[in-house]
N, C-alpha and C positions, 0 to 999 in steps of 0.2 A: 165710309171707306168702301172702296171697290178693289177687291183682289182679282187680278186679271191673269188669264192664260195658265192657270195652275192645273195640276193633276189632283183633283179634289176628291178626298174620301167622303162621299156623300152617303151617310149612314154606313152601309157595309160594302159599297161598290165604288171603285175609282172611276171618275169621269175626267177624261183627258181634255185639255184645252178649254177648261171651264172657268167661269167667273163666279164671284160671290159678293153680294152686296150686303153691307152691314150698316145698321142705323139704330141709334138709341140702345147700344150695347147688345143688340140681337142680330142674328142672321135673318135678313129679309127674303133673300132668294138665292138660288144656285142655278146657273144655266150658262149658256154660251152667247157670245156676241153682245154683252151688255155695254152700253155707252156711258162714260163718266158723266155725272151730273155736275152743275156748277158748284164749286167749293168742295167737291168730293176728293178725299185723299185716295190716290191710286197706288196700289202696291203691285208691282210686277212679279208674278210667281212663275214666269215661264221656265220650264225645265225642272221645276221643283214640285214636291209633294205638299199638299195642304191638308193637315190633319187636325183633329180636335186636340186641345191641350192636354198635357199629362197631369194626372191626379195622383198624388202620393198620400196614402192614408197613414203612413207610419214613418216619420222623419224627425230626427233629433238635431242634426246639424250638417253644415257643409263648409268645406275649407276651414277657415279659422273662426267660424261663427257657430255658436250653440244656442238653440232656441231657449234653453233653460236660463241662460245667464247673459246673453249678448243682445245686440240690437236686432229687433225684428225687422226694422227697415232694411238693414244690410242683408239679413237673412232672406228677405223677400226678393231683393235685387239679385242675389246670387242664384236663387231658384229660377228667376226669369231667364238667366243665362244658360240654363239647362232644360228649358222648355216646360217647366212646371207652372201651370196656370191655376191649380188648386192644391193646397197642402194643408194637412192637419199637423200643427206643430206639437211634437210629442215630448212630454216632460217625464223625468225620472227621479225627481227629488222627493223630499218629505212633503207632506200636505202643506205645511207653511211655506216651504220653498216654492212649491207649485203655485200657491195663491199669489205670492209676491211676483213670480214670473209672469203670471197671467195679467195681473193688475198693471205691472210695468209695461208689458207689451201692448195692452189695450190703450193705455195713455199715450205711449210713444207713437202708435199708428193711428190714433183717433178712431179706435175701435175697428181697425183694419181698413179704414177708408184710404189710408196712405200705403197700404200693403195689400192690395186687392186679391193677390194670389195666396194669401194666408187666410184660411176660412174658419179656423177654430183651433181648439186645443185637445190634447189627449193625455190624461194622466195614466202612465203605464204601470208604475212599480208599486204604489202604496197597497193596493188590495190584492196582492198575489202571495203565493205560498213560498216561492223561491225567487231570487233576484236575477239569476243569470249574470250578466255583466254589470248589473245595477248594484246599488249599495244597500246592505241590510238595514242601515239606519232609516231607510225610506219606508220600510214595511210597517203597516198599521192594521189593527183589528177593524172590521167594518162596524162603524157605529153611526147612528143618525146624526150625531153632532159633527163628526168628521166629514161625513157626506155633505151635510148642509153647508159647512164652512167652505169646502172646495167648490161646491156648486155655485154658491154666491160669489166666490172669488172669480169664477169664470164668466159671470154676468151673462149667462145664456149662450156662451160660445164654446162650451164643451161638446164636442161632436162624438167622440169615442171615449169609452172608459174601460180599462182592462181590469179583469177580475178572475180569480181562481174559484171555480164553482164549488169546491169542497170546503171553503171557508165558512165558518159560522156567520150567518146573516147574508150570505151571497144571494140566495134565491129572492128574498124580499128586496134586496138592493137592485137586482136585475129587473124585477117587476117595476120598481120605482123609476129606474132609468128609462125603461121603455115608455112609461107614461110621460116622461119629459122629452121624448124624442131623441134620446142619447143611445147610440149603438154600444152594446156591451160586447167585449171580445174575450174569449177564453185565453188566458195567458199564464205562463210560468207556473204550470199546474201539474199536480199528480192525481187529478180527478179520475174516478172510475167512469165507465160508460154510463152507469146508472145516474151518477151525479151530474154528468154532462147532459144527459137526456133531460133531467129535471130543469137544468139551466136553459136549455133550448126551448122547452115548453113554457118557461117563464118569460122568454123574449130574447135570449142571447142569439146573435146572428152572425158572429164573426169569430175566426180563430187567428190569434196573433202568431206571426212568423212560424207557420206550420212546420212541424218536426223539431224546431229549435226549442230547447228547454223541456221537451216532452220525455217522459220515461220510456225506456226500451222495455217491451214486454218480456216477462221472465218465463223461462221454460220450466214448468212444474211437472210435466209428464214426459219422461225420456222417449224420444222418437216422435213426439207430437209437437208440431210447430206452433208457437204461441201467437195469439192475436191480442192486440192492445187497443188503446184509445185511438191511435192514429189510423189503424185499420178501419175502425167503425166510422170515424169522421170522413174517410174516403167515400163511404156509401150513404152518408146522411145528407139528403138533399136540402134540408132546411138551413144549412149553414154554409157560409162562404169562407174560404181559407186564404190567408195571406201567404205568399211565397217570396223569399228574397232570392232573386235570380242571378246570383253572382257565381254559382258553381262551387261555393265554399259552405254556405249555411246549409244547403240541401244538396245531396248528391244528385247529379243529373238524372240517374235512373229513377229516383223518387220524384223529381220534378215531372218527368214524363208520365210516371204512374199517376200522379195527381191530375195532370191534364186529361188523361184518358178516363179516370174514374169520376172526377168531379165535373169535367167539361169546362171550357174556358169561361163560361158564364158564371162559374162558381169559384173562380180563382182570381185573386187580385194581386198583381205584382206590386211589391213595395220595396223600398230601399232599406229601412231601418238604419239609415245613414247617420253616422255620428260625426263629430268634429274631425276634420281631416279628409272626409270624403271629397272626391274630385281633385285632391292634391296629388302631386307626384310622390313616389315612394320616399319615405323618410320618417323621422320621429316628430310627433306633434303632441300638443296637449289633448287630453282625453275628455271623457264625460264628466269627470270630477276633478276638482282642483288638486294639483300635485300628482295626478295619475297620468303618466305618459303612455302613448300608444304608438305602435309602428304600423304605418300604412305600407302594404306591399301589393304588387300587381296580382299575385295569385293566392294570397292567404287572407285577404280582407284587412280589417283593423283589429290589432291584438295588443293587449296590455303588455308593456315591456317587463313588468314585474313577474308575471306568471304565464304569459303566452295565451291568456284567455281571450276568446273571440269577443270583441266589444263593439258591436254594430258592424256596419259594412262600409266599404270604401266606394260604394256605388253612387252615381247620380241616377236620377230616374230616366234620363235620356239614355245612359249606358245600359240600364236595365231593359229599356225598350229594345235597344240594339241586341242585347243578349238573348231576348226572347226569339229573335230572328236568327242570330248567328250561332248561338250555343244550343238552342232548343228547337230549332227547325220550324218555328211558327212563321206564318205569313205576316206582312205588314198589317193587314186587316186584323188578324188575330192578335198581334202585339198591341194594336190600338184598343181592342176590347179588354185585354188583360191590364193595360196601364191606364185606361180612361173610362170605358163604358161600365165595366164591372165595379170599379171603385165608386163611380157616381151613383150606381144603383145601391151599393152598400150604404151610402150616406143619405139616400132618399133625394138626391139632387136630380130632379126630373128634367131640368133644362140644360144639363151638362152631360158630357160623355160621348157625344157624337155630333157630326155636323149635319144640320138640316134647317130648313126655314122654321123660325120660331125658337130655335135654341140659342143659348148664350153664345156670344161671339168670343169664345176662348179658343184660340187657334195657334198652331205652330206651323212653320214652313221649314221643311227639310230638303236638302239636296239629295241627289241619287246615292250619295255615300252616307246618308242619314246624319249628316252634320246640320246643326241648327242655323237657319238663316234669320228667323224672326220669331218673336213671341208676342202675341196679341191677347190682352185680357179685357173682357168687357168692351170689345171694339176699339181699344186704344193700343197702338203700337208702343209697347213698353221696352222692347229689346230688339236691336238689329245687329247682326254679326258684323 
């Protein structure tokens, strides 16, 4: 493939009227004046931005499809339509439910060969202290037997595993996960700073939807402002934090504080999107059977039964736009937040930016940041 005449974000700098040659799923060269070779597919990107594809570390569902229970082939296609070239399908069921979901998805997609933008699984709820919008039925004690069963069910495709550091057995579990190359993420927790420090020293490297489901620091000395776990995490350089950039999950002031304290290289924008995301406002089926949610333009996704926040209504493309339009970041910074940092979290050294030798995971956007094309592994898989 030859992409012609685009405004290409080459690593961290835009290059106007530039071309990109792709071969064998990799970027071969970026430059100007390239001539099409015989049999080469030519994509005209004139007037458009050419960026690395979006990477979503935390994603449950989109529109009418839930990774937990629905077709991963359809899930994959809908993600292509919003520019996601790598996604970690996030599961919130019981260990047995998650095992069944992973096995079904791997069989349906021929171990992701037919859904190349779905790159793995993420069990979120089982090993945590509190559920948030999840089901209490999913919670389990950390045991070797449960861990082994879930791990074997994922057949080596578990990329991230959420855990509360204060649980009994959490530290040995984090050490074990690090040995398997699995990222552990602090989630749904009431851990102290000391407990979290031990988890980081054991290998934990990520924080799940920062600020959400975290306890507010309690004032114990009148007139003295309290500091809590979120304050310490802002200045702990060994850990990256996820932020849901919808303006609902995290107050814009706290998003800006996090950018300034952590730096954009330690912040990964995610969607935590659930079933109904990307849909117009209305009532839809939620994360669990029989539980309805309301999607609204300004309040996210909420259960109709109790108004509880239940994931976000974001697509990752809208999260990318929000980084620019809500939070004042540049297009380059938005790409780092939505692609480069998530790739680093996963240890994906050939993804996250455009340069020779990198994977040809590419999106093309017009000047209004609307998607024109999604390319995964050098194959044009979606065209607007």
